[in-house]
VEXSE-673238 format. One record per residue (C-alpha): residue number from 1; x, y, z. Coordinates in nm, 2 decimals, padded with zeros to 4 digits. Layout:
N
{k: NUM | xx: X | yy: Y | zz: Z}
...
This chain:
384
{k: 1 | xx: 01.63 | yy: -00.25 | zz: 00.70}
{k: 2 | xx: 01.80 | yy: -00.06 | zz: 00.47}
{k: 3 | xx: 01.73 | yy: 00.33 | zz: 00.45}
{k: 4 | xx: 01.60 | yy: 00.48 | zz: 00.76}
{k: 5 | xx: 01.23 | yy: 00.56 | zz: 00.74}
{k: 6 | xx: 01.11 | yy: 00.90 | zz: 00.77}
{k: 7 | xx: 00.79 | yy: 00.92 | zz: 00.94}
{k: 8 | xx: 00.55 | yy: 01.19 | zz: 00.90}
{k: 9 | xx: 00.20 | yy: 01.23 | zz: 01.01}
{k: 10 | xx: -00.03 | yy: 01.05 | zz: 00.70}
{k: 11 | xx: -00.26 | yy: 01.30 | zz: 00.57}
{k: 12 | xx: -00.62 | yy: 01.11 | zz: 00.55}
{k: 13 | xx: -00.90 | yy: 01.22 | zz: 00.32}
{k: 14 | xx: -01.24 | yy: 01.20 | zz: 00.44}
{k: 15 | xx: -01.54 | yy: 01.28 | zz: 00.21}
{k: 16 | xx: -01.92 | yy: 01.21 | zz: 00.25}
{k: 17 | xx: -02.03 | yy: 00.95 | zz: 00.02}
{k: 18 | xx: -02.29 | yy: 01.19 | zz: -00.12}
{k: 19 | xx: -01.99 | yy: 01.40 | zz: -00.21}
{k: 20 | xx: -01.79 | yy: 01.08 | zz: -00.36}
{k: 21 | xx: -02.07 | yy: 01.00 | zz: -00.59}
{k: 22 | xx: -02.07 | yy: 01.35 | zz: -00.69}
{k: 23 | xx: -02.12 | yy: 01.44 | zz: -01.07}
{k: 24 | xx: -01.83 | yy: 01.66 | zz: -01.24}
{k: 25 | xx: -01.94 | yy: 01.91 | zz: -01.48}
{k: 26 | xx: -01.60 | yy: 01.94 | zz: -01.61}
{k: 27 | xx: -01.32 | yy: 01.71 | zz: -01.72}
{k: 28 | xx: -01.05 | yy: 01.77 | zz: -01.42}
{k: 29 | xx: -00.67 | yy: 01.69 | zz: -01.45}
{k: 30 | xx: -00.51 | yy: 01.46 | zz: -01.19}
{k: 31 | xx: -00.34 | yy: 01.77 | zz: -01.03}
{k: 32 | xx: -00.66 | yy: 01.96 | zz: -01.01}
{k: 33 | xx: -00.82 | yy: 01.64 | zz: -00.82}
{k: 34 | xx: -00.50 | yy: 01.62 | zz: -00.59}
{k: 35 | xx: -00.55 | yy: 01.99 | zz: -00.50}
{k: 36 | xx: -00.91 | yy: 01.98 | zz: -00.41}
{k: 37 | xx: -00.84 | yy: 01.63 | zz: -00.20}
{k: 38 | xx: -00.55 | yy: 01.76 | zz: -00.02}
{k: 39 | xx: -00.72 | yy: 02.08 | zz: 00.10}
{k: 40 | xx: -01.03 | yy: 01.89 | zz: 00.20}
{k: 41 | xx: -00.79 | yy: 01.67 | zz: 00.40}
{k: 42 | xx: -00.62 | yy: 01.96 | zz: 00.54}
{k: 43 | xx: -00.97 | yy: 02.10 | zz: 00.66}
{k: 44 | xx: -01.09 | yy: 01.76 | zz: 00.78}
{k: 45 | xx: -00.76 | yy: 01.77 | zz: 01.01}
{k: 46 | xx: -00.84 | yy: 02.12 | zz: 01.12}
{k: 47 | xx: -01.25 | yy: 02.14 | zz: 01.10}
{k: 48 | xx: -01.24 | yy: 02.49 | zz: 01.31}
{k: 49 | xx: -01.07 | yy: 02.64 | zz: 01.03}
{k: 50 | xx: -01.33 | yy: 02.60 | zz: 00.77}
{k: 51 | xx: -01.37 | yy: 02.73 | zz: 00.54}
{k: 52 | xx: -01.01 | yy: 02.83 | zz: 00.52}
{k: 53 | xx: -00.70 | yy: 02.64 | zz: 00.44}
{k: 54 | xx: -00.34 | yy: 02.72 | zz: 00.35}
{k: 55 | xx: -00.04 | yy: 02.55 | zz: 00.23}
{k: 56 | xx: 00.28 | yy: 02.59 | zz: 00.03}
{k: 57 | xx: 00.31 | yy: 02.44 | zz: -00.30}
{k: 58 | xx: 00.61 | yy: 02.29 | zz: -00.21}
{k: 59 | xx: 00.42 | yy: 02.09 | zz: 00.05}
{k: 60 | xx: 00.16 | yy: 02.00 | zz: -00.18}
{k: 61 | xx: 00.41 | yy: 01.87 | zz: -00.44}
{k: 62 | xx: 00.58 | yy: 01.67 | zz: -00.18}
{k: 63 | xx: 00.27 | yy: 01.51 | zz: -00.06}
{k: 64 | xx: 00.14 | yy: 01.45 | zz: -00.41}
{k: 65 | xx: 00.47 | yy: 01.27 | zz: -00.51}
{k: 66 | xx: 00.50 | yy: 01.50 | zz: -00.82}
{k: 67 | xx: 00.78 | yy: 01.68 | zz: -01.01}
{k: 68 | xx: 00.83 | yy: 02.02 | zz: -00.87}
{k: 69 | xx: 00.94 | yy: 02.18 | zz: -01.20}
{k: 70 | xx: 00.70 | yy: 02.48 | zz: -01.31}
{k: 71 | xx: 00.45 | yy: 02.40 | zz: -01.06}
{k: 72 | xx: 00.43 | yy: 02.72 | zz: -00.91}
{k: 73 | xx: 00.31 | yy: 02.88 | zz: -01.22}
{k: 74 | xx: 00.08 | yy: 02.57 | zz: -01.28}
{k: 75 | xx: -00.08 | yy: 02.61 | zz: -00.98}
{k: 76 | xx: -00.13 | yy: 02.99 | zz: -01.01}
{k: 77 | xx: -00.32 | yy: 02.89 | zz: -01.35}
{k: 78 | xx: -00.51 | yy: 02.60 | zz: -01.21}
{k: 79 | xx: -00.61 | yy: 02.81 | zz: -00.90}
{k: 80 | xx: -00.86 | yy: 03.04 | zz: -01.18}
{k: 81 | xx: -01.00 | yy: 02.74 | zz: -01.32}
{k: 82 | xx: -01.07 | yy: 02.54 | zz: -01.05}
{k: 83 | xx: -01.31 | yy: 02.83 | zz: -00.91}
{k: 84 | xx: -01.53 | yy: 02.79 | zz: -01.22}
{k: 85 | xx: -01.53 | yy: 02.41 | zz: -01.20}
{k: 86 | xx: -01.87 | yy: 02.26 | zz: -01.05}
{k: 87 | xx: -01.98 | yy: 01.94 | zz: -00.91}
{k: 88 | xx: -02.34 | yy: 01.85 | zz: -00.91}
{k: 89 | xx: -02.44 | yy: 01.66 | zz: -00.57}
{k: 90 | xx: -02.76 | yy: 01.49 | zz: -00.53}
{k: 91 | xx: -02.90 | yy: 01.32 | zz: -00.20}
{k: 92 | xx: -03.24 | yy: 01.18 | zz: -00.09}
{k: 93 | xx: -03.36 | yy: 01.53 | zz: -00.04}
{k: 94 | xx: -03.23 | yy: 01.79 | zz: -00.27}
{k: 95 | xx: -02.97 | yy: 01.83 | zz: -00.57}
{k: 96 | xx: -02.76 | yy: 02.12 | zz: -00.65}
{k: 97 | xx: -02.46 | yy: 02.24 | zz: -00.88}
{k: 98 | xx: -02.19 | yy: 02.43 | zz: -00.71}
{k: 99 | xx: -01.81 | yy: 02.49 | zz: -00.71}
{k: 100 | xx: -01.59 | yy: 02.33 | zz: -00.45}
{k: 101 | xx: -01.42 | yy: 02.68 | zz: -00.38}
{k: 102 | xx: -01.52 | yy: 03.02 | zz: -00.33}
{k: 103 | xx: -01.17 | yy: 03.15 | zz: -00.41}
{k: 104 | xx: -00.82 | yy: 03.08 | zz: -00.42}
{k: 105 | xx: -00.55 | yy: 03.33 | zz: -00.38}
{k: 106 | xx: -00.18 | yy: 03.22 | zz: -00.45}
{k: 107 | xx: 00.07 | yy: 03.46 | zz: -00.30}
{k: 108 | xx: 00.47 | yy: 03.42 | zz: -00.22}
{k: 109 | xx: 00.45 | yy: 03.02 | zz: -00.28}
{k: 110 | xx: 00.15 | yy: 03.01 | zz: -00.03}
{k: 111 | xx: -00.20 | yy: 02.86 | zz: -00.17}
{k: 112 | xx: -00.47 | yy: 03.03 | zz: 00.02}
{k: 113 | xx: -00.84 | yy: 02.86 | zz: -00.03}
{k: 114 | xx: -01.15 | yy: 02.93 | zz: 00.07}
{k: 115 | xx: -01.43 | yy: 02.64 | zz: 00.05}
{k: 116 | xx: -01.78 | yy: 02.69 | zz: -00.07}
{k: 117 | xx: -01.99 | yy: 02.71 | zz: 00.24}
{k: 118 | xx: -02.22 | yy: 02.48 | zz: 00.08}
{k: 119 | xx: -01.97 | yy: 02.19 | zz: 00.07}
{k: 120 | xx: -01.91 | yy: 02.20 | zz: 00.47}
{k: 121 | xx: -02.19 | yy: 01.92 | zz: 00.55}
{k: 122 | xx: -01.98 | yy: 01.67 | zz: 00.32}
{k: 123 | xx: -01.62 | yy: 01.74 | zz: 00.47}
{k: 124 | xx: -01.69 | yy: 01.81 | zz: 00.86}
{k: 125 | xx: -01.80 | yy: 01.58 | zz: 01.13}
{k: 126 | xx: -01.84 | yy: 01.27 | zz: 00.91}
{k: 127 | xx: -01.76 | yy: 01.01 | zz: 01.17}
{k: 128 | xx: -02.07 | yy: 01.13 | zz: 01.36}
{k: 129 | xx: -02.26 | yy: 01.07 | zz: 01.03}
{k: 130 | xx: -02.13 | yy: 00.75 | zz: 00.96}
{k: 131 | xx: -02.18 | yy: 00.79 | zz: 00.59}
{k: 132 | xx: -01.84 | yy: 00.85 | zz: 00.45}
{k: 133 | xx: -01.53 | yy: 00.71 | zz: 00.27}
{k: 134 | xx: -01.15 | yy: 00.76 | zz: 00.36}
{k: 135 | xx: -00.80 | yy: 00.70 | zz: 00.25}
{k: 136 | xx: -00.47 | yy: 00.81 | zz: 00.28}
{k: 137 | xx: -00.36 | yy: 01.11 | zz: 00.08}
{k: 138 | xx: -00.03 | yy: 00.91 | zz: -00.07}
{k: 139 | xx: -00.25 | yy: 00.68 | zz: -00.23}
{k: 140 | xx: -00.38 | yy: 00.91 | zz: -00.49}
{k: 141 | xx: -00.05 | yy: 01.09 | zz: -00.50}
{k: 142 | xx: 00.10 | yy: 00.83 | zz: -00.72}
{k: 143 | xx: -00.20 | yy: 00.82 | zz: -00.96}
{k: 144 | xx: -00.12 | yy: 00.99 | zz: -01.31}
{k: 145 | xx: -00.50 | yy: 00.97 | zz: -01.45}
{k: 146 | xx: -00.78 | yy: 01.18 | zz: -01.31}
{k: 147 | xx: -01.02 | yy: 00.86 | zz: -01.41}
{k: 148 | xx: -00.76 | yy: 00.67 | zz: -01.19}
{k: 149 | xx: -00.86 | yy: 00.90 | zz: -00.88}
{k: 150 | xx: -01.23 | yy: 00.91 | zz: -00.95}
{k: 151 | xx: -01.25 | yy: 00.55 | zz: -00.98}
{k: 152 | xx: -01.05 | yy: 00.45 | zz: -00.70}
{k: 153 | xx: -01.28 | yy: 00.68 | zz: -00.49}
{k: 154 | xx: -01.60 | yy: 00.51 | zz: -00.62}
{k: 155 | xx: -01.46 | yy: 00.15 | zz: -00.54}
{k: 156 | xx: -01.30 | yy: 00.25 | zz: -00.24}
{k: 157 | xx: -01.65 | yy: 00.33 | zz: -00.10}
{k: 158 | xx: -01.78 | yy: -00.02 | zz: -00.19}
{k: 159 | xx: -01.44 | yy: -00.17 | zz: -00.08}
{k: 160 | xx: -01.61 | yy: -00.35 | zz: 00.25}
{k: 161 | xx: -01.86 | yy: -00.51 | zz: 00.05}
{k: 162 | xx: -01.62 | yy: -00.61 | zz: -00.23}
{k: 163 | xx: -01.84 | yy: -00.55 | zz: -00.54}
{k: 164 | xx: -02.02 | yy: -00.25 | zz: -00.74}
{k: 165 | xx: -02.21 | yy: -00.22 | zz: -01.04}
{k: 166 | xx: -02.29 | yy: 00.11 | zz: -01.22}
{k: 167 | xx: -02.50 | yy: 00.21 | zz: -01.51}
{k: 168 | xx: -02.27 | yy: 00.27 | zz: -01.78}
{k: 169 | xx: -02.35 | yy: 00.62 | zz: -01.85}
{k: 170 | xx: -02.37 | yy: 00.71 | zz: -01.49}
{k: 171 | xx: -02.01 | yy: 00.57 | zz: -01.45}
{k: 172 | xx: -01.93 | yy: 00.80 | zz: -01.74}
{k: 173 | xx: -02.09 | yy: 01.09 | zz: -01.56}
{k: 174 | xx: -01.92 | yy: 01.00 | zz: -01.24}
{k: 175 | xx: -01.58 | yy: 01.02 | zz: -01.41}
{k: 176 | xx: -01.63 | yy: 01.34 | zz: -01.59}
{k: 177 | xx: -01.63 | yy: 01.18 | zz: -01.95}
{k: 178 | xx: -02.03 | yy: 01.16 | zz: -02.04}
{k: 179 | xx: -02.01 | yy: 01.29 | zz: -02.37}
{k: 180 | xx: -01.66 | yy: 01.14 | zz: -02.44}
{k: 181 | xx: -01.60 | yy: 00.77 | zz: -02.56}
{k: 182 | xx: -01.96 | yy: 00.71 | zz: -02.75}
{k: 183 | xx: -01.80 | yy: 00.41 | zz: -02.85}
{k: 184 | xx: -01.78 | yy: 00.15 | zz: -02.57}
{k: 185 | xx: -01.47 | yy: 00.00 | zz: -02.69}
{k: 186 | xx: -01.27 | yy: 00.31 | zz: -02.68}
{k: 187 | xx: -01.44 | yy: 00.37 | zz: -02.31}
{k: 188 | xx: -01.29 | yy: 00.02 | zz: -02.18}
{k: 189 | xx: -00.93 | yy: 00.06 | zz: -02.35}
{k: 190 | xx: -00.88 | yy: 00.41 | zz: -02.27}
{k: 191 | xx: -01.04 | yy: 00.42 | zz: -01.90}
{k: 192 | xx: -01.12 | yy: 00.07 | zz: -01.74}
{k: 193 | xx: -00.82 | yy: -00.11 | zz: -01.89}
{k: 194 | xx: -00.56 | yy: 00.20 | zz: -01.84}
{k: 195 | xx: -00.72 | yy: 00.26 | zz: -01.47}
{k: 196 | xx: -00.68 | yy: -00.09 | zz: -01.37}
{k: 197 | xx: -00.34 | yy: -00.10 | zz: -01.49}
{k: 198 | xx: -00.26 | yy: 00.15 | zz: -01.26}
{k: 199 | xx: -00.41 | yy: 00.05 | zz: -00.98}
{k: 200 | xx: -00.22 | yy: -00.27 | zz: -01.05}
{k: 201 | xx: 00.09 | yy: -00.08 | zz: -01.03}
{k: 202 | xx: -00.01 | yy: 00.10 | zz: -00.69}
{k: 203 | xx: -00.12 | yy: -00.25 | zz: -00.55}
{k: 204 | xx: -00.35 | yy: -00.10 | zz: -00.29}
{k: 205 | xx: -00.68 | yy: -00.14 | zz: -00.46}
{k: 206 | xx: -00.77 | yy: -00.30 | zz: -00.77}
{k: 207 | xx: -01.03 | yy: -00.46 | zz: -00.97}
{k: 208 | xx: -01.18 | yy: -00.71 | zz: -01.22}
{k: 209 | xx: -01.50 | yy: -00.62 | zz: -01.41}
{k: 210 | xx: -01.77 | yy: -00.78 | zz: -01.59}
{k: 211 | xx: -02.00 | yy: -00.64 | zz: -01.88}
{k: 212 | xx: -02.34 | yy: -00.70 | zz: -01.85}
{k: 213 | xx: -02.55 | yy: -00.61 | zz: -02.19}
{k: 214 | xx: -02.85 | yy: -00.56 | zz: -02.26}
{k: 215 | xx: -02.90 | yy: -00.71 | zz: -02.62}
{k: 216 | xx: -02.57 | yy: -00.67 | zz: -02.77}
{k: 217 | xx: -02.51 | yy: -00.32 | zz: -02.59}
{k: 218 | xx: -02.31 | yy: -00.32 | zz: -02.30}
{k: 219 | xx: -02.53 | yy: -00.13 | zz: -02.04}
{k: 220 | xx: -02.38 | yy: -00.20 | zz: -01.70}
{k: 221 | xx: -02.03 | yy: -00.24 | zz: -01.57}
{k: 222 | xx: -02.00 | yy: -00.48 | zz: -01.23}
{k: 223 | xx: -01.67 | yy: -00.47 | zz: -01.05}
{k: 224 | xx: -01.52 | yy: -00.73 | zz: -00.82}
{k: 225 | xx: -01.28 | yy: -00.50 | zz: -00.59}
{k: 226 | xx: -00.98 | yy: -00.64 | zz: -00.43}
{k: 227 | xx: -00.78 | yy: -00.47 | zz: -00.16}
{k: 228 | xx: -00.44 | yy: -00.59 | zz: -00.21}
{k: 229 | xx: -00.29 | yy: -00.45 | zz: 00.14}
{k: 230 | xx: -00.42 | yy: -00.18 | zz: 00.38}
{k: 231 | xx: -00.07 | yy: -00.18 | zz: 00.57}
{k: 232 | xx: 00.04 | yy: 00.13 | zz: 00.69}
{k: 233 | xx: 00.37 | yy: 00.21 | zz: 00.52}
{k: 234 | xx: 00.46 | yy: 00.53 | zz: 00.70}
{k: 235 | xx: 00.45 | yy: 00.87 | zz: 00.62}
{k: 236 | xx: 00.52 | yy: 01.10 | zz: 00.31}
{k: 237 | xx: 00.87 | yy: 01.09 | zz: 00.19}
{k: 238 | xx: 01.04 | yy: 01.42 | zz: 00.08}
{k: 239 | xx: 01.10 | yy: 01.48 | zz: -00.29}
{k: 240 | xx: 01.48 | yy: 01.47 | zz: -00.25}
{k: 241 | xx: 01.44 | yy: 01.13 | zz: -00.10}
{k: 242 | xx: 01.24 | yy: 01.00 | zz: -00.40}
{k: 243 | xx: 01.50 | yy: 01.15 | zz: -00.62}
{k: 244 | xx: 01.76 | yy: 00.98 | zz: -00.46}
{k: 245 | xx: 01.60 | yy: 00.66 | zz: -00.43}
{k: 246 | xx: 01.50 | yy: 00.67 | zz: -00.82}
{k: 247 | xx: 01.87 | yy: 00.77 | zz: -00.90}
{k: 248 | xx: 01.98 | yy: 00.41 | zz: -00.74}
{k: 249 | xx: 01.64 | yy: 00.19 | zz: -00.81}
{k: 250 | xx: 01.63 | yy: 00.28 | zz: -01.19}
{k: 251 | xx: 01.97 | yy: 00.15 | zz: -01.31}
{k: 252 | xx: 01.94 | yy: -00.15 | zz: -01.07}
{k: 253 | xx: 01.60 | yy: -00.25 | zz: -01.21}
{k: 254 | xx: 01.74 | yy: -00.22 | zz: -01.56}
{k: 255 | xx: 02.03 | yy: -00.42 | zz: -01.46}
{k: 256 | xx: 01.78 | yy: -00.72 | zz: -01.37}
{k: 257 | xx: 01.61 | yy: -00.69 | zz: -01.71}
{k: 258 | xx: 01.31 | yy: -00.51 | zz: -01.60}
{k: 259 | xx: 01.12 | yy: -00.22 | zz: -01.72}
{k: 260 | xx: 00.91 | yy: -00.07 | zz: -01.48}
{k: 261 | xx: 00.74 | yy: 00.29 | zz: -01.48}
{k: 262 | xx: 00.87 | yy: 00.55 | zz: -01.27}
{k: 263 | xx: 00.52 | yy: 00.62 | zz: -01.07}
{k: 264 | xx: 00.55 | yy: 00.27 | zz: -00.96}
{k: 265 | xx: 00.92 | yy: 00.27 | zz: -00.84}
{k: 266 | xx: 00.84 | yy: 00.61 | zz: -00.67}
{k: 267 | xx: 00.63 | yy: 00.40 | zz: -00.42}
{k: 268 | xx: 00.88 | yy: 00.18 | zz: -00.33}
{k: 269 | xx: 01.09 | yy: 00.45 | zz: -00.17}
{k: 270 | xx: 00.93 | yy: 00.40 | zz: 00.16}
{k: 271 | xx: 01.11 | yy: 00.04 | zz: 00.17}
{k: 272 | xx: 01.46 | yy: 00.17 | zz: 00.08}
{k: 273 | xx: 01.68 | yy: 00.04 | zz: -00.20}
{k: 274 | xx: 01.82 | yy: -00.26 | zz: 00.01}
{k: 275 | xx: 01.52 | yy: -00.41 | zz: 00.01}
{k: 276 | xx: 01.44 | yy: -00.36 | zz: -00.36}
{k: 277 | xx: 01.80 | yy: -00.52 | zz: -00.43}
{k: 278 | xx: 01.73 | yy: -00.82 | zz: -00.18}
{k: 279 | xx: 01.39 | yy: -00.87 | zz: -00.36}
{k: 280 | xx: 01.54 | yy: -00.84 | zz: -00.72}
{k: 281 | xx: 01.83 | yy: -01.08 | zz: -00.62}
{k: 282 | xx: 01.54 | yy: -01.31 | zz: -00.50}
{k: 283 | xx: 01.36 | yy: -01.31 | zz: -00.81}
{k: 284 | xx: 01.67 | yy: -01.39 | zz: -01.03}
{k: 285 | xx: 01.79 | yy: -01.67 | zz: -00.79}
{k: 286 | xx: 01.43 | yy: -01.83 | zz: -00.80}
{k: 287 | xx: 01.39 | yy: -01.79 | zz: -01.16}
{k: 288 | xx: 01.02 | yy: -01.59 | zz: -01.06}
{k: 289 | xx: 00.81 | yy: -01.55 | zz: -01.38}
{k: 290 | xx: 00.52 | yy: -01.33 | zz: -01.30}
{k: 291 | xx: 00.27 | yy: -01.17 | zz: -01.56}
{k: 292 | xx: 00.30 | yy: -00.81 | zz: -01.37}
{k: 293 | xx: 00.64 | yy: -00.76 | zz: -01.24}
{k: 294 | xx: 00.56 | yy: -00.42 | zz: -01.06}
{k: 295 | xx: 00.28 | yy: -00.57 | zz: -00.86}
{k: 296 | xx: 00.47 | yy: -00.87 | zz: -00.76}
{k: 297 | xx: 00.74 | yy: -00.65 | zz: -00.64}
{k: 298 | xx: 00.51 | yy: -00.44 | zz: -00.45}
{k: 299 | xx: 00.35 | yy: -00.74 | zz: -00.29}
{k: 300 | xx: 00.66 | yy: -00.89 | zz: -00.20}
{k: 301 | xx: 00.82 | yy: -00.53 | zz: -00.03}
{k: 302 | xx: 00.50 | yy: -00.50 | zz: 00.16}
{k: 303 | xx: 00.51 | yy: -00.86 | zz: 00.31}
{k: 304 | xx: 00.90 | yy: -00.82 | zz: 00.40}
{k: 305 | xx: 00.80 | yy: -00.48 | zz: 00.55}
{k: 306 | xx: 00.52 | yy: -00.66 | zz: 00.74}
{k: 307 | xx: 00.75 | yy: -00.93 | zz: 00.86}
{k: 308 | xx: 00.99 | yy: -00.64 | zz: 00.96}
{k: 309 | xx: 00.75 | yy: -00.46 | zz: 01.16}
{k: 310 | xx: 00.65 | yy: -00.76 | zz: 01.34}
{k: 311 | xx: 00.99 | yy: -00.86 | zz: 01.46}
{k: 312 | xx: 01.10 | yy: -00.49 | zz: 01.53}
{k: 313 | xx: 00.81 | yy: -00.45 | zz: 01.77}
{k: 314 | xx: 00.98 | yy: -00.71 | zz: 02.01}
{k: 315 | xx: 01.30 | yy: -00.48 | zz: 02.03}
{k: 316 | xx: 01.30 | yy: -00.26 | zz: 02.32}
{k: 317 | xx: 01.36 | yy: 00.09 | zz: 02.23}
{k: 318 | xx: 01.17 | yy: 00.40 | zz: 02.15}
{k: 319 | xx: 01.36 | yy: 00.53 | zz: 01.85}
{k: 320 | xx: 01.36 | yy: 00.38 | zz: 01.50}
{k: 321 | xx: 01.74 | yy: 00.37 | zz: 01.46}
{k: 322 | xx: 01.81 | yy: 00.15 | zz: 01.75}
{k: 323 | xx: 01.56 | yy: -00.09 | zz: 01.60}
{k: 324 | xx: 01.70 | yy: -00.06 | zz: 01.26}
{k: 325 | xx: 02.08 | yy: -00.15 | zz: 01.35}
{k: 326 | xx: 01.96 | yy: -00.46 | zz: 01.56}
{k: 327 | xx: 01.73 | yy: -00.56 | zz: 01.29}
{k: 328 | xx: 02.00 | yy: -00.51 | zz: 01.02}
{k: 329 | xx: 02.23 | yy: -00.74 | zz: 01.22}
{k: 330 | xx: 01.97 | yy: -01.00 | zz: 01.30}
{k: 331 | xx: 01.88 | yy: -01.00 | zz: 00.91}
{k: 332 | xx: 02.24 | yy: -01.03 | zz: 00.82}
{k: 333 | xx: 02.29 | yy: -01.32 | zz: 01.07}
{k: 334 | xx: 02.03 | yy: -01.56 | zz: 00.95}
{k: 335 | xx: 02.18 | yy: -01.88 | zz: 00.86}
{k: 336 | xx: 02.45 | yy: -01.85 | zz: 01.13}
{k: 337 | xx: 02.53 | yy: -02.19 | zz: 01.29}
{k: 338 | xx: 02.44 | yy: -02.22 | zz: 01.65}
{k: 339 | xx: 02.54 | yy: -02.21 | zz: 01.93}
{k: 340 | xx: 02.73 | yy: -01.82 | zz: 01.90}
{k: 341 | xx: 02.79 | yy: -01.70 | zz: 02.24}
{k: 342 | xx: 02.66 | yy: -01.40 | zz: 02.38}
{k: 343 | xx: 03.02 | yy: -01.23 | zz: 02.43}
{k: 344 | xx: 03.08 | yy: -01.27 | zz: 02.04}
{k: 345 | xx: 02.73 | yy: -01.13 | zz: 01.95}
{k: 346 | xx: 02.79 | yy: -00.86 | zz: 02.17}
{k: 347 | xx: 03.12 | yy: -00.76 | zz: 02.05}
{k: 348 | xx: 02.97 | yy: -00.76 | zz: 01.66}
{k: 349 | xx: 02.68 | yy: -00.53 | zz: 01.76}
{k: 350 | xx: 02.88 | yy: -00.29 | zz: 01.99}
{k: 351 | xx: 03.11 | yy: -00.16 | zz: 01.65}
{k: 352 | xx: 02.78 | yy: -00.09 | zz: 01.48}
{k: 353 | xx: 02.60 | yy: 00.12 | zz: 01.77}
{k: 354 | xx: 03.00 | yy: 00.29 | zz: 01.81}
{k: 355 | xx: 03.00 | yy: 00.37 | zz: 01.43}
{k: 356 | xx: 02.64 | yy: 00.52 | zz: 01.45}
{k: 357 | xx: 02.78 | yy: 00.74 | zz: 01.72}
{k: 358 | xx: 02.62 | yy: 00.56 | zz: 02.05}
{k: 359 | xx: 02.83 | yy: 00.61 | zz: 02.35}
{k: 360 | xx: 02.93 | yy: 00.31 | zz: 02.54}
{k: 361 | xx: 02.68 | yy: 00.35 | zz: 02.82}
{k: 362 | xx: 02.39 | yy: 00.41 | zz: 02.57}
{k: 363 | xx: 02.49 | yy: 00.06 | zz: 02.41}
{k: 364 | xx: 02.50 | yy: -00.09 | zz: 02.76}
{k: 365 | xx: 02.14 | yy: 00.01 | zz: 02.80}
{k: 366 | xx: 02.05 | yy: -00.11 | zz: 02.48}
{k: 367 | xx: 02.22 | yy: -00.44 | zz: 02.54}
{k: 368 | xx: 02.08 | yy: -00.47 | zz: 02.88}
{k: 369 | xx: 01.71 | yy: -00.44 | zz: 02.72}
{k: 370 | xx: 01.77 | yy: -00.65 | zz: 02.41}
{k: 371 | xx: 02.07 | yy: -00.90 | zz: 02.47}
{k: 372 | xx: 01.88 | yy: -01.18 | zz: 02.54}
{k: 373 | xx: 01.62 | yy: -01.12 | zz: 02.28}
{k: 374 | xx: 01.90 | yy: -01.09 | zz: 02.01}
{k: 375 | xx: 02.10 | yy: -01.42 | zz: 02.17}
{k: 376 | xx: 01.76 | yy: -01.62 | zz: 02.11}
{k: 377 | xx: 01.70 | yy: -01.52 | zz: 01.77}
{k: 378 | xx: 02.06 | yy: -01.60 | zz: 01.64}
{k: 379 | xx: 02.05 | yy: -01.89 | zz: 01.81}
{k: 380 | xx: 01.73 | yy: -02.00 | zz: 01.71}
{k: 381 | xx: 01.58 | yy: -02.05 | zz: 02.02}
{k: 382 | xx: 01.22 | yy: -01.95 | zz: 02.14}
{k: 383 | xx: 01.18 | yy: -01.58 | zz: 02.16}
{k: 384 | xx: 00.95 | yy: -01.35 | zz: 02.40}
């Protein structure tokens, strides 16, 4: 199925719900939010290391899906600013202002962070407490706006319920824009609509919203939360993989007459260029007319990926390369008119495996374990 998918461990962000609902004293940038969440995810993965966590700038920018240009100097600058920026956490028992970090040191391409001790209860052992929100870090890696990251977290917290209502002023506090956008129309167009557009592009969680008025004034915002797909798409990809994919995908998408933001195209790297090409060809062939092309392509790519994983799970092989060779052959054989003899199928496959560096003994083992399944699929017979 297109380019081989490289799997790495996904970085999961866990935060206590009280932390998700914190009020931000300052208007943080998207990258500052990402550094905080990445450090929190690293601590959650190794809680015994609290309050200390370290990672390379290169590791961070690859995980966050951002350009590496000038980021070493930018991280150094942000380090000093982040130690001064505070959040307000309010629980049933107490309320307090404090910074996330006690200190940040940049040294030889490494970022060394020491968390504020006060934040430990909101990051560690959360599964025992029960009131927490989690998501995969790459989900926010594709987000360009700090408001998208914050509103995503606030809605992700209520995703199982599907709805959430905010007092308008309280929502502005959560997003760090309490004193901005005093006219609701500006807040709606520059925050609510732009965040929705970006979340529609990413196509993991999105929303519709309703304005609740008191008189002629908008007092509350009621969100209808939509989880588009919780499918695990595999691990993070290296920046070089994304760059190569973009170089192929951008002209291809333009050739089909679409204009899609780079941030959305980057998210498709995991599927491979062949899958993207297949979706674009189908859209052209069937004259598919949709309102939001980027979100539609993402949905179809995920659907095809889900079907692929379902079929690949029936192949008896431990490594993804073997499964990929067989799946590509089966996909290319769709439409074949049966009966196709097993010797013909085997001869076709042995050439592919030999080309990929498999020995005859290795291929015979693959055929012994999967030959019957492959034969049945191609000949449209019932499969196990």
